[in-house]
N, C-alpha and C positions, 0 to 999 in steps of 0.2 A: 572602581569601575568594573561593571559586570563582564564576564567572559562572553565571547560571541555565542557559544552554545546556550548560555543562560538567556541572552537577549532573544535568540530565536525561540526558545521554549516559552518564555513569558509573552513575547509578542503574538504568538500564534495560539495562545491558550484558549482564548474565547472561541475561535474557529474550531479548535480541537474538540472542545466540549459540545459545540453545536453538531459536529459530525457524529460524535459518539452517541448523542441523545436524539438522533433523528428518529422519526416515527417508525420507519422501516426497520432500523437496527433494534429499536426497543421491542417491536413486535417479534422480530426474528429471535432475539435473545430471550424473549419472554415465552417462547414456545408457542406463540399464537399463529405462526405461519408454518406451512408444510415444507417438506424437503425440496419441493420444486422451487420455492422462493430462494432457498439457500443455494441450489444449483444455478439459478439465474444470476445470483450475486457472484458466484464463483466464476461464471462465464465472463462477467464484466471485468473481474480482476485480471483475467487472462489477457484482455486487450491492453490494460494498463502496464502489466509486467512485460508483455511482449515489446511495448514501446520502450520500457526502461532497460531491457536486457539485450535487445538486438544491436545496440550501439556500444556495448561495453568494451569490445575489443579496441575500437577506435579511441574511446575515452580513457582507456587504461594508460595511454601514453600522454594524456593531457596533464600539465602541471597542477591544475586546479582539481580536476576530478580523479586523477590517477589513484591517489591513496584510498579513495572511497570504493573503488571497484574491487570488491572482495567476493570471490566465487562462493564462499560459504553462505552468502546471503541470497544467492540466486534462487528464484522461486518458480520459474517457468516449467521446469520438468515436473516438480511436485504438483503444480496446478494441473498439468496435463494428465497426470495419474489420477488426480481427484476427479477430473471431468470424465475420464474414461469410466470411472467407478459410478459417477452420478448419472451420466447420460448414455453410457454404453460405448463400444469401440468406434462407433460412427459419430462421436460427439462433434467433430469438426463440421459436419454437414449442416447441423442445425445452429451453429454458432452465429450469434448476431449481437452487434454492439448497440446499445441505446445511444441516441444522439448525444446525451450528456457524457457517456463513456467515450465516444469518439472524440469529443471536444477535449476531454482530459488527456487521452492518449496522444492526440495531435499536439497538444501543448508540451507534453513531455518530449516528444520527438523534436519539436521546434527548438526547445532549449538545448537538447543534445547536439543538434546540428549547428546552431548559431550562437549559443551562449552557455558553454559548459558550466560556468559558476551557477547559473540558474538551474541546471540539471541537479546540482547538489541539493537544492531546496526540495525537489521532488523525491530524490533518493532518501533524504532524511525523513520526510513525512511518512513515506511508505514503510521503509524497512524498520525504522525504530518503532513505528507504531505496531508493526507485525510482531516484533519481539516482545512488545509490552501488552497492549490491549488485545492483540490477536490471540493470546493464550486463553483469555476469557471466552472468546468466540469458540475456540477449539473445544474447551471443556463443555460448553453449552450444547454444541453440535453433537458431541459424543453422547451426551445424556438424552438429548431430545430425539435424535434420529438413529441412535444405536450404532454409530460407527465404532469400529474397533479403536481402542485407545492408541492415538498417534498413528492410525492406519489409513487405508484408502478412504478418501472423502474429507480428511482433515490434514493431509500431508503438507498442504500449503503453510500451515501454522507450526510445523515441526522443523526446527533448525538442527538437524542431526550433527552438523559439524561445529556447532557452537555449544560447547559443554558448559560454559559459564556466561549466561546472557548478561548478568549485571556487570561483569568485568568487560565484556564485549562493548556494552553500551557506554561504559566509562571511556574506553579506548576510542570509540566513535566520537564522543563529545570532544575528546582531546584533538582529534583530526579537525573538527569544526573550528576549534580555537586556533588552529594553526593554518587555517585557510589563507591562501595568498590573495588578499583583496584589500583595497583601501576602504575607508569608512563609507564612502558613497556606494561602492560595489556591495558592501555588506548590507547596507540598507535595502538595496535592490534584491538581494538574496532573501532577506526577511520578508519583503513584500511578496516575493514569489512563493514563499512558504505559505503565506496567508491565502494566496491564490490557489495553491495545491489543495488546501483544506476546503476552499470554496468549491473547487471542481469536484472533489470527493463528495461533498454534501449534496451537490446537484445530482450526482449518480444515485445517492440514497433517496433523494426526492423522487426521481424518475422511477426507481424500483417501488417506492411507496405507492405511486400512482398505478403501477402495474399489478401490485398485490395489495389492494385495499382490504382492510378488514370490514366485513359487512357490519354496518352499524346496528 
């Protein structure tokens, strides 16, 4: 019988691929879009991580989510430094969420408030993704737009307190395997994982509409 972390990974594989291969992401990583598109994407991330991280104090004491609340993962401060670099010191004044981003952030908040086990699904899809595929984005961004290596503009992708990402991800998967939930609840968490990827893909789709490549 597969471990829960394996079940989650395989169940959401299709959505994961769909998110990674979205037109917007392909164009961004292919260097076909300007730094403005990257900045806009970074703004959208801010709304999602604000939803993920403003409730951590409360969730740290929850038996289901508590073990997952690890400060070395927090991204909000890094995102804000990146946005200040990309948009200037007044970055907050021009900040706006796309409707798809708002829906994503709202769902994260809803899980945090009413269903902590569901919050785990969002936590997993975001942070483990950042530790993995996020490193490809950082590398491309540095090369395409000339950001300093692991410096302002790409700090979101730099986990300074995680010296061994492979070991950290192993530990994280062990936490998933130990989640206190019965089979039905685990199925619901897997379904929420798929939903998280779908919400993420919708944001990419909206960004793709905002930054179409002229045919």
